[in-house]
N, C-alpha and C positions, 0 to 999 in steps of 0.2 A: 462359512460368513455366515452372520448376522443379513437376512433380508434386509431390514430396516435401514442399517450403517449401508450397505450395499446402494442405496438409494439417494446417500446424502450428498452435500456441496461441502467441498473442505474449504476450510478459510483461514490463514495463518498472516500473524500480523508479530512483529517487534514487542509488542504489550497487550494493552488492551483498546488503543485506537481503533484496530479493525472491528472493536464490534459495532460500531457506527454501518461499517459494512454489511457486517452480516444481521444488523435491522434493517438495512434496504433490502437484505436478498427478502428476509421474512414476510416485508411489506407488498415487495413485490410479486413474488414466489411462495403463498402460504400455505402451500400443500408440499413444498421442499423440507425436508431434514438438512440441518446442516453444524458441522461438527468445528467445532473450533479452537484453535490453539494460540494460545499467547504465548510466545517465549518470553515471559518476564523475569526469568532467570537468566537470562543474555541480554537484555535490553538495557542500553539502547544499541541498536545497531547502527545508527548515522556516524560514528566517530568512527567506525570498524573499516578494515581497509575493503577493498572491494571483493579480496581473495577469503576472508573471512564471513563476509556476507553473503557470499556464492556458498561456502562450505556450511551455514547454518540453515538457508537457503534449502540444500538437499537433506541436511537432515527433517525441517519441517515436513517437506514434502515426502520423505519414507514414512515420518510417523502417520500423516493423514492417510497414504494409502494403507498404513495398514489395519488403520479404519475404514478402509472397503471402500471411500470415495470416488464420487463419478467424473466429479467438475473440481477444480481446483481456485482459490481467487486469492490471490496473493495481494495482500491489506495494507501489507509496507510500502512505504512509498520508496525507502531505500533499499528492500527487498525486490522492489517495484525496476527500480533505476538499474541495480546496479547485478539484478540473479534473473531476472524472467527470461530473457531469452539463453541464458544457459542452461536454465531448468529445462525448460523447454524442448530443446534440442537432446536432452537425457531421455526424460520419460515420456510415455506414449499414452499422455490424458489432457483431456484439454486443460488450457488454463491461459486468466486473464488477471492485469494487475490491472495497478490503481491511476495509472500516469495518463493513457488514453483519454480513458471517462472523465477524469478530473481535468483534461485542459478542454474539452470538448463541454463540460458544462461550465470553464472558466470564461469559455469563448461566447456561450449563449450569454450570459450577467451581463459581460462587459458593454458598455456603449458607447465607448472611446476610443478603441483598441489597443488599448495599455492595459497590461495583467501584470500583477505583483505577484510573485510565488516566494513563500519561503518555507521552509525547509530543514532536516538536518543537513550536517554536512556534506553525506555520501550524496543524498538525493540533487544536491545543489551540485556541487562539486560534477556528478555524472551529466549533465546541462541534458538529462531527458525529458525534462518540462520544455526548457527552449526549443529543442529539436519534434517535440512532438506537437507541441504549440504551433510553432514556424510549418512544419509540414499540413497543418489544417487551417491556417491561416498567415500567408506569406507576408501580410504588412502590420502583423502585429504588432507592437514595444514592448518587450519583455522587461521587466525588471525583477531579478533572483538575489535571493539573499539567504544566506546559513542562520538561522536563529534556534542555536540549540538550546537555548534558556527555554526561549517559547516553546519547543516542543516537548520538553519537560512539562511543563508547568501545563500544559495541556492535556500530554498521558496521565497527571494525577489527578484530572477534572478542573483545574484552578484556572477557568477560562474569565470567567466576570470576574475576578479578583483585581484591586487596584495596581498591584504588580505588577500581574502578568501585562495588564493596559501600558504601564510606563516600560514592559522591557520589549 
């Protein structure tokens, strides 16, 4: 096994959105190597069943383990909500999802104790953000909505377009 790869942090997402997570890893840990896997061939995970998302997550983890990673970040909200606990039980490697860090970030930003959560159908249906947010601050008012069209536009980089704002 290549020693360079053995020291890598593995990151996976259902597409390219997780590159923002990889970018933060580079910023916070500049001496770390990162192996990124964006499963664009099976994107999006959001409308898929929990069973399929768990199967895809296992395959994604297996790929990263073949690369010799030492730590895995599940940068996909849908996989973090529907598969993280499952894959943590199967594999003996440290893993982190994006739900708890995202929840902490939202709590730091709110000034009104109200938080809006948008995401894929899978993420919203799992109620993972609602549970995480409430566990960190029980007095929050949480508004959750599945926005599959917005997620697809954001994934394609169309964030600042008029149509995206309308959606």
